[in-house]
N, C-alpha and C positions, 0 to 999 in steps of 0.2 A: 504494500500499500504506500502511496505517496506520503511523505512525511508531513506535507502541508495539510493533508486530509486525515491524519492519524487522530484517533480519539484519545484524549488524555487518560492516563492510567491512574490507579490508586496512588502509586508512588509519586505522581506529579502533585497531588493534593497534599501528601505528607510533606513535600518539600516547600510548601507554602503554608504549613499548618500554623505557625505563629501569627501570620497575617490574617488567616481565617478566624482564629480565636479572638484576636483583637477587634476585628470587624463585627463579629457576632455580639461581643460584649458592648461595643459602642452602639450598635443598633438597639440592643436591649435597653440600654440607658435612655436612649431617645424615646423609645416606646413607653417606658415606665414613668418618665419624667412628669407628664401631665396627669398620671393616674394616682400619684402619691400625694398624701396630705403635706401641707407646707412644713409642719414641724418635723416630719420624718424624712423629708426629701433629701436634705443635705447629707445626713449620715448614711442613709440607705444607698443612695447613688454613689457616694464615695466608697462605700464598702464593695459595691459591685465592680466599680472601676479597678479597685485594688485587687480583687479576686481575678478580674480579667487579666491584669498584668502578671499576676502569679501563675495563672493558667498558661499564659503565653511563654513564661519562662520554662514551664514544664514541657510545652510544645516544642520549644527550641531544643531541649535535650532530646526529645523523641525524634525531631527532625534530623538531628546530627547522626542518628543511627542509620539514616538512609541517604548517604552522599550520592551526588550525581547531578545530572541535568534534568530539567523539567520544562514542559510546555514549549516544545519545539526548540530546545536549547536556548531559551531566553532566560532561564533561571539556573543558577549553579549553586549547589549546596556543598560546601567543603568546610574545612577548619576555619578559614578566613570568614566565611559567611556566618558560621556559628558564633565566632568571637564577637562580631558587630551586632548580631541579633541579641545576644545575651546583654551586651553593654547598653543598647538602646532600650530594651524592655526593662532592665534594672533601673535606669535613669527614670523611665516613665513611672515605675512603681514608687520611687523616692519622691518624685514631684507630686504624685497623687497624695502621699502621706503629708507632704508639706502644705498642700492646698486646702485640706479639710478645715483647718482653723482659719485660713485666710479668706475663704469664701464666706464663712459666717460673719467675720468681722466686717468685710466689705459689702455684705449683703448681695452677693453675686449668685445668680441661678446656677445650680450645679449641673443640670442635665446637659445643656449645650457645652459647658466647660469640659466636663469629663469626657463627653462624646468626642469633642474635637481633639483632646489630648490623645485618646486611643486611636482615632482615625489618622492623626498626624504620625503616630508611631507606626501605623500600617505602612504609610508611604516611606518612612525612614528604613524600616526593615526591608521593604522591597528594593529600595535603592542599593542596599548592601549585598543583595543576592542577585540582582539583575546583571546580565552580561550582554545586553542588547541595548543600544543607545536610545531607541524610541521608548522602550519600556522604562529605562532610567528617567527619561523626560517625564513620562506619565507619573512615575513614583515621586519625582521631584515636585510636580504640581500638587499631588495629594498632600504631601508634607507642607508645602508652602502655603496653600490655601488655608489649611488649619492654623498655621502660625500667624498668618495675616490677621485672621479674625481674633485669635487669642490675645494678640498684642493690644487690641482695643477694648478689652473686656471691662476695664474700669470706665463704664459708660458715663459716669458723672464727672469725670476729669477730662478737660479739653486736651490736656497733654497726652492722654492715652489714645484719644481719637486721632490726634495728630500723628502719633507714633504708628498707628495701624495704617493710616493713609500713606504716610511716607514709605513705610516698609513695602506696601502693596505696589505703589507706583514705581519705585526703584527696583523692586524685585521683578516686576513685569519686564523691565528693560533687560535685566540680567537673564531672565528666562529666554527672552528673544535671542540674546547673544548665544546661549547654549544651543538653542534649536537651530540657529543658522550654522553654527559649527558642526552640528550633526549632519546637516544637508551638505556642507562642504566636504566632510569626511566621506560621506556616501559617494559624492562625485569623484573623490580621489581614489577610493578603494573598491567601490561597487558593493559595499556591504555596510550594515550598521551593527554587525556582531563584533564585539571586542576581540574575540579570538581570531576571527577571519581578518580583521583589520591588522592585528599583530603579525599574522603570517604574511600578509601582503607587504606591510611596511618593512618587514625583516628580510624579504626575499628580493625586492626590486629597489631601484633607485626611488627615493622618496619624492613624490611630486610636490611642487610648491603649494598646491591646493591643500595638501595634508597639513602643512605648517600653519596655514590660515585656519583650517578647521580646529586644530588643537588650540590655537590661540583664542579663538572665539569660545570654545567650550570651557577653557580655563577661566576666562573672564566671568562666565556665568556661574561657575562653581566657586570661584574666589569670592564673589559677592556673598554667597551663602555662608562661607566660613569667616567673613569679615576680614579678609586679607587686604592689605593696602596695595594699590590705591583705590580699592573698591569697598572701602570701609566707612564712608562718610555717613551712612545711615545708622551705624551701630550706637553711638552715644545717645542720640535722641530717642531711638526706639527702646533701648534698654532702660532709659530713664522713665519713659512713659508707660511701658507695658507693666502688668502686674508682676510683682517680684518672683512668684513661683514660676510664671511663664518665662521670665528671663532666664531662670535657672534651667528650664527645659530647653529653650531655643538656643542657649549658649553652649549646650552640650550634645544632646541627642541628634539634632540636625547636622551639627558639625561632624559627629562621628560618621553619620551616613554619607555625607559629602566626601569626607576624607577616604572612605571606603571606595567610592567611585573614582576619586582621583588616583588612588593607589592602583586600581585596575587599569585606568587610562594610561598612567605614566609608565607603569612597569609591564603589565600584561600586553598592552597594545603597542609597546615600544614607541611611545610618543616622541616624534622628532623635535629637536630643540628644547628638550625637557630641562636640562641643567641650567642653561642661561636664563630661561624664563623663571624658573623656581628660585634661582640665586637672587635675582632682582627683587622678586615679590617678597621673599623671606627677609631680605635686608631691610626693605621699606617697612614691612609690617612690624618687625622688632623695634625699629628706630622710632617710627611715627607713633606706634602704640604706647611705648614707654614715655616719650616726650609729652604726649597728650595727657597721660595719667598724672604727670608731676604737678599739674596746675589745677586738678579737680578738687572740689570741696564736697561733692556729692558722691556717696559711696557707690551708687549704681553706675554713675558715669565713670568713676574710677575703675570699677570692675569691667566696664565696657572696653575702655582703652587697654586694660590688662588682657582682655580676651583677644584683641587685635594683636598684641605683642606675642601671646602664646600661639596664635595661628602662625606667626613667623617662626617661632622656635620649632614648631612641629614640621613646618615646610622644609626646615634644614635637612631633616631625614630624607625628604624626597629627592634631594640632590645627591644622595649617596647611592652606592651600589645596592641592588635588591637584597642580597643575602643579609646585610646588616641594616639597611635603611628601612625595609618593610617592618621587621619586628620592632625596631625602635619607634617608628611612627605609630604602630598599633598599641604599644605599651604607653606611649605618651598620651594617646587619645583616651585610653582608659583611666589613666591617672588624672588627667585634666578634668574629665567628667566627674570623678569622685570628689575632688577638692572644690571644684567650682559650684556644683550643685549643692554641696554642703554649705559653702559660703553664702549662697543666695537663700538657703533655708534659714540661716541666721538673720539675714537682712529682712526676709519676709516676716519672720516672727517679731523682730524688733521694731519694724517700721510703724506698727499700730494702724488704726483705722485711717484711711485716706493717704496712707504712706507719708505721714507727716514727719517722721523722724528718719531721714535718710542722709542728713548732712554729717560730715565728719565730727563736728562739735557735739552732735547728739549722742555720740558714743563716749563722751567724756565720763570717766569714772566707772565705766561698765565693769571693770575688774573688781571693784569693791561692791557694787550693787548686785551683780550676777556673776560670781567668779566662774561658774561652770560654763556659762554661755561665752564669756570672754575668753576662757581657755580654749574652748573648741574653735572659735573663730581665729584665735592666734595660731593654732596648729594648721588650719587651712591656709592662712596667710604665709606662714613659714614654708609650707609646701609649695605655694605659688612662687616664693622666692627661689626655692631649691635648696633648702637646708637639709643636711643629712638626717637619716632615720625617717624621712617622709618620702612619699611617692614622687613628689616633684623633683627631688635631688636625683633619684635613680633615673627618672625619665629624661632629664636634661643630660645626665652623664652618658646614657646610651645614644641619644640623638647626636651629641657633639662627637662622641667616639666614632659613630658611623660616618659622620662627615669627615673626620680626620683620616679614616681609612680610605676615603675617596679623594684625599688631598685637597679638601675644601678648607684649607687653613684660614684664609681670610674671613670666610663666613663664620667659622667657629670663633675667631677672635671677636668679631662683631657681636656674636651671640653672647659671649661671656661679658663683654663690656655692657651690653644691654641688660643682662641679668643684674649687674652691679647697680646700674641706674634704677632698675625696678625695685631693688631692695629699699630704696628711700621711701617711696610712697606706701609700700606695704608696712614698713616699720613705723611710718608716721601714724598710721591708724592704730597700731599696737601701743605706741607712746600715748596717744589720746586716751585709749582705754585704761591704761594703768598709771599714767602720770599726770592726769588732769582731774580737777575736782568735778564731782557729779553735778549735772544740771537737774535741779529739782522738778522742773516741768516735764521731764521725759520719764514716763512710767516704764517699769520693767516687770511684765507679768510672768507668771510661772509658765514653764514650757509644757504644752499639752502633749498627750501620748503620741499623736501622729508625728509632730515635729520632732519630738524626742527620738522616735524610732528612725526617722529620716537622718537626723544628725548622727545617731549611733552607727548606722550603716555606712554613711559617707566617711565618718571618722575611721571606722574599722578598715574600710577599703584603702584610705589614704595611708594609714600606718602599715597595713599588711603589704601594700605595694612598695613601701620604703624599706621594710625589714626582710621580707621574703618574696622578692620579685621573680625568683627562679621559675616557678611553675607557669606564670603568665608569659614570661619570655620564651620558655621552652615551647609552649603552645603556639606562640606567634611564629617561632622558628619552624614548627611542623607545617604551619600554613604556607610558609614560603617554599618548603620542600615539596609540598603537593603541587605548587605552581610549576616547579622546575622539572616535574616528571614528564 
C-alpha cells in the first residue's frame, strides 16, 4: 500500500500519547467549567489540570517504551523527544500548582486559564517530537496562540492587554518569517522533512536558497526564545503578563523551540550555523545583561536575564554535536527549574494586582520570611552559576563544549557576561537581607500548591548541581541515537 494512503496504526497513537492526554484533559476542563458552582470551580478545575499533567508524565514514560516514527514519518519518538516531553509537562505541572493561589487572588476564571495552559503544552510537546517543518509550524501556532491569550489574562490591567497585543503582533511577524523559511527550504531541497533535508544538504553543494531558508527560520525561532536582536518584546510582555504565565512562557516554550533548533542545526546540517549562532549568542548575552543592570522591576529584570540565558544556551549550538547537544539539553532543563521557581516566588509575593514587584518591595524579606528569601536566593545563585547549583554545572558544560570546538572568544565573552550578571542578581539578595523591611508590603504564608511548586523546583535545581551525571548520560544517549 502507498505510504500516503496507509492507515495509522496503534503505535502511531502511542507515540503522541502525551499530546492526546493533555488535549482530553483540556477539553474536559472547558466542558466542566460552566457546569460547576462558583465556589468549587477554582479548586476542582485546578485539580483536574494537575491530574492531566501527571497523567501526561505517565504517558511520556509509556510513549518512551515505543520508540520510532509515526504518522507518515512526521513524528519521531526517541530519547531526545522523551527528554523534552518530560521537561515541558513537568514545567506545566509546576505552573499549575503555582497558579491555584494566584487565580483566587486575582479573581481570574480558571476554566479558560487551565485549558489554555494544557493546550499550549500540547503544541510544545508536538514541536519537540515533530521532524517535519509544516507540522512544526502547526505545533508552533498551537503553542503561540495559547500564550498570546494567557499573556493578557489580567483583564483589569491595561499593561496586561498591551502585553498580549504586543506579543501577538510581533509574534505574527516572527511566524511569517519561519513559514517563509520553510517555503525557501522546500524550494532548495524539495522536501520539508528534516531528515531528507539533512541528507540533501550533506550530499550536494548547498544552494544559496538553503542559506536564506535557514536564516528566515532562525529569525522566527529566535523570537520565541527571546534571543537578541529579536528580543524587544520580552521586557514589556513579561512585565504585563500574569506572573505564573511568565514562569510558563519563559521556560516550556523555550524548551520546545530549542528542541526544534537542535534538530534544524544538527540533524538537518544547517548551513552557516556557526557564524549565525556566534553572532546571536554574543548579542543576547551582552544586551540581556546590560539591560538587566538598570531595572528596578523584578519581572523586567528576570526578562532581561532570560535574554542573557538564551545567549548562554546558544553557545552550545556553536559546538560540535557530541558535546554541544547534551550541554544544550542539560542547560534547558536547569534553566527551566530555576526560572520557574523564581517566578513562583514572584507570583506569591506580588499580592493582588501584582502591586509588589519592585526591588525595594523585597527589602527585609530575609527577616520577614526567611524560608521564602532563602529559596529565592538559591534560585538567584543558580542563575549566576554558583557551585552546588544546577546553573554552575550547566554553564560549565556549555562553555566546555564551546572550548572543545575552539570557540575561545565566545567563551571569554560568556564568562565576562556571567560576571556582569552577578551584580544584578546579588543586588536583589542584598535588598532582601541588608535593607530594612517596608511595613506596607505584606508577606502571607505560603499555600500548599506554591510550597509544592517551590519544593520541586528547588529539589531539581540542587539535584542538577550535585548529581548531574544521570541527566547528562541520558542526553548523551540521545545524541548517540542520532548518529546511528
